[in-house]
N, C-alpha and C positions, 0 to 999 in steps of 0.2 A: 462424432455421431455414428452410431451403429446402424447399418442398413439391413433391413429384413431380406434374407436371401430369397425367400419364396416370392416376395413382391418384386425383387430385382429380376428374378428369372422370368416372371410373367411380363414385365416391362421389356425385357430383352426380346421375348417372342413377339410382342406387339411391334417392336422396331423392325424385326425381320419381316413381318407381314408388310410393313410400310415400304421396306426396301424392295421386296418382291414386286410390289405394285408400281414401282418406279423404274422404268427402263434405264439401264446403266451400262450400256456396252462400253468396251474399252475406249477411253478418250472422251466419253460422254457421261461422266459420273457427277456432274455438277449438283444435281438435285439430291442424289443419295448422300453426297458429301454434306449438303446443307442439313439433311435429316440427322446424320450422325453427330454433327456439331450440336444441333439443338438437343439431342438426347443426352449427350455428355453434359452440356451446360445446365440441363434440368437437375443434375446432381451436384451443381456447384463447381464443375470442372472447368478450368480455364483452358480453352482450346486454341490451337494455332493451325494455320492452313498454308500449304504450298501446292499450287494447282488444285487438284482434287484430293490431295493427300491431307487427311485430318490427323493431327497428332497432339499429344498432351503429356505433361510430366506429372508424376505424383506430387502431392502438396508439399511434402517435406523433402524435396529433392536436395541431395547433399553431394557436392562435386567431389568430395573426398571418398565417396563410396563407388564401387563398381556399378554398372548399369545393366539392367535386364530390359530387352525390347520385347514387347508383345505386338505381333503384326499379323494382319490378315487383309484381304482385299475386298472391295465392294463393287468391282466391275464384273461383268458377266460376258460369256460368249453370246452369240445370237441364237435364238431357239431353232432347233432343226425342224425339218418338214414332217417328222413323224409324230409331233405333238398332237394329241387328241384333246388335251385340256388347254385352257387359256393360260399361257406361260406367265402372264402378268396378273392373274387372279389368285391371290393367296387364299387357299381354303383347306380345311382340315377334313379328312376322311379316314376313319378307323385309326385315329391317332397319328396320321401322316400329314404333314404340312406340305402341300404341293406348290410349286412355282419355280420359275427360272431363278437360279442362284440360291435356292433354299439350302442345297447340300454343298455346293461349290461357289463361294465358301461362306454364304450368309450365316449358316448355323454356327460356324467357327467364329466368324467376326463378332456376332452379337454376344456369344459366350465369352470371348476375350474382353469385349467392352464391359460386360457385367463384372468380370473378374477384376478388371482395372478399377472400376468404381468401388468394388469391395475393399480394395487395398488403398484407395486414393488418399484417405485421411490418416492412415496408420503411421505412427512414428516408430523409430527404432528397428526398421527393416534392415536386413544385411545389404540389400541392393536398392538403388533407385529403380523406378519403373517408368518406361516410356511406352505409351500406347500409340500405335500408328495404323490407321485405317487407310489403305492406299489404293490407288487406281492403276489401271493399265497393266495388271498382272497377267491377264490372259494373252496379251500380245507382246509381253516384255517390252513395253513402250518406254520412251525416253522420259516420261513424266511419272513413272512408277516409283517403287521404293528406291530404286537406284538413284533417282534424282534427289530424294529426301535425305539419304544417308549423309551426304557431305555437310549438311547444315545441322545435323544432330550431334550431341556429345558422343564420345567414344562408347561403342557398344561392346560389352564383354561377353554376353551370352544372349541368345534370342529363342523365343518360342514363336514359330510360324504356324498360324492356324489354317490347316487344311484337313479335310476329312480323313481320319486314320482309325476310326472306331475307338478313339481315345487310347490307342497304343502309341508307343513312342518310336517314330522313325528317326533313328540315331544316325542315319546316313542317307544321302540322296544323290542320285546320279546327275552329273552335269550333262550338257548337251552342246555338240557342235554340228552345224549343218554345213556340208561341203558341196560346192558346185564342182563337178568333175567333167573333164573333157577327154574323149577318146578321138584321136585324129586318124585321118585316112586320106586317100587321094580321090577327089571328086572326078566323076566321069559319067559318060552316057552308059546306061544299063546294057546296051547292046555290045559294048566293047569289053575285052578282057581287062580285069583289074584285080591284081593280087594284093591290094592294100585298101580293101573295102572297110570303111570305118565301122559299119554295122557288124561285119564279121569279126573285126578286131575286138569289138566289144564283148564277144563271147568269152574270150580268154580273160579279159578284165573282170567281167562279172564272176567268173569262176574264182579269180584271185580274191575278190571281196568275199565271196561265199565261204572260202576256206581259211581266210586270214584270221588270226587270233593274236591278241596282245598277251605278253608274258605274265604280267602281274594280275593276280586274282585277289579281290578284296574279300575279307571275311564277312563284311556286312552287305556288300553290293554285288559280289560275284565278279564275272568277267566284264570287260568293256564290250558293249554290243554295237556292232557295225552292220547297218542295213541299207541297201540300195532301195530307195523308195520312189524314185521317178526316173523315167528315161524318155528322151525325145530326140528325134532325128528325121530329116527328110521332109521334102515338100512336094515332090513330084514322083510319079511311079517310074519314070524312065531316067532318073538322075540318082547316082550314088552320092550321098552327101559327104561333105568334107569333114564333118565331125558328128559325134553323138554326144549329147549332153546328159549327164546323170546328176541326180541329187542323192547324197549319201548322208544318212542320219547316224550319228555316233553318240551313244550314251556312255558317259565317262565315269568310271568308278573313282574312289578316293585314293587310289594308288598313283594317279597321274594328274597333272594339271592339264588344262586344255591346250596350253602352249606346247607341252611335251607331246601330246597326241598329234597335234598338227605337224610338229617337226618329224615325228616318226613316219607319218603317212607321206609327207613331202619327200622323205628319203626313200621309202620302200614301195609306195604304190606304183603300179605300171601305167599311170596316166597322171595328168596334171590335176591337182586338187586345190581349190581355193576356199578357205573357211569364210563364212559370212560374218561370224563373230566368235570371239574367244572369251567373252565375258561371263558366260553361263557355266561356271565351274561347279564341280561336285561339292557337297557339303557334308560335314560330320561333326559329331560331338563325342568326347571321350566317354565310353560306356561307364566309367567310374566317376563321372562328373556328379556333383551333389544333386543337380536337377534331375538327372536320369535316375539316380538312386532313390530319390523321393518318389518318382513315379513307379519304379519297380517295387518299392516297398508297399505300394498300394495295390499290387497285383497286376500292374500293366505290363504288357509284353514289349519287347524291343524288336526292331526289324530294319532292313534297308529298303528304301523306296526307289522304284525305277522311274517315278514321275517327277517332273520338274515343278518348282515353285519359286517364290521370291527368296527362298534360301540361297539361290544362286547369286543373288546380289550381295550377300553378306560375307565378310571376311572373318567374322568371329565364329566361335562354336555355336551351333544351333540345333534345335530339335523341331521336327514337324509333328504337330499334335493337334487333334481336334475331333469334335463329334461329326458323325456322318460317315458315309462309306464312299471311298474313292471310285468304286465301280459305277456309282450313280452319276458321277460328274459328266456333264455334257450329254446326258441321255435324254430321251423323250420323257415328258411328264415327270421331271425331276422332283424329288421329295426328300424330306428329312423327318424322322420320327420325332415327335415332341419330347418323348422321354430321353432321346439322345441329347437334346439341348439341355434338358434339366440335369441329366447325369454329367454332361460335359462341363457345365458351370460348376457343379459340385466338385468334380474331379480336378478341374483347373485350380480351384481355390485350395483344395487339400494338397495338391502337388506343390503349389507355390507357397503354401503355409509351411510345408516341410523344408522348403528351400530358402525362404526369405526371413524366417524368424530364427533368432539366435538359439 
């Protein structure tokens, strides 16, 4: 049965409005999960659920074929205090749909859902398709895509829906957050102390400021190391025993997170402990047929500095979706309706070029 694309698009926008009106902070996505299941089931799609992760397989799934994953998330951050509009009131002004999660990543999610429905009944595709609408992306939670992947069939390539203006992010930086400690000798402030932990931190901060990793990525540039937090002391007359730093490292595709951790453990002038090494960088071969299909339609390629559920994937993946990343987590978040309309059309055209013999 052929589904009218215009009707499908309008139904996707209606679903997005429903999702905006339903609070779905990370770990609290039960009701939006229900809505996504119902929407897919209205098109005859057989859905499955793990926690608040909703997933489905195309009707003619063939285990002998490679598999394409379509993924985006339905959780949101909490609205910031600068909102002047009701974050849970979906409304359209001048062609803009306002509401929390409209841009990040509701527009991408409903566009991918519509795209999945478009291909759901088709036979003779080169790849199987799995659609996964997942939770806990915003806080990289234990019940996010990372929990779903072990129960899915092998994924060969993935499209992760995040706002990219429908250009193709063919690489994405990974992330490691380190807790660093600069030691010293605790003492009374009135007494001499040539091992003041706070003064010792000056040299350490300068080392971080000047340090650079050797390998530079063509798509992602340099590894970016940034000290983002510093904490020490509790009384005005006591020199503290240590200064605690937090160091944010954005990893390019030339290194694994394990390699970065080993380098810093060896070279840094203070003790550094990684909180997690699981959020690795992601990439796809620029000559991959999926990328070539998008480029053939006039889409640009670039490397993305922001993290997404791509970090959970071990296969080649591309980040692609309607909306603009600079609007994410902003006050009075919105997405243009025409971005969703164009997004669905482009998703379908890119995948048609990739999935059809």
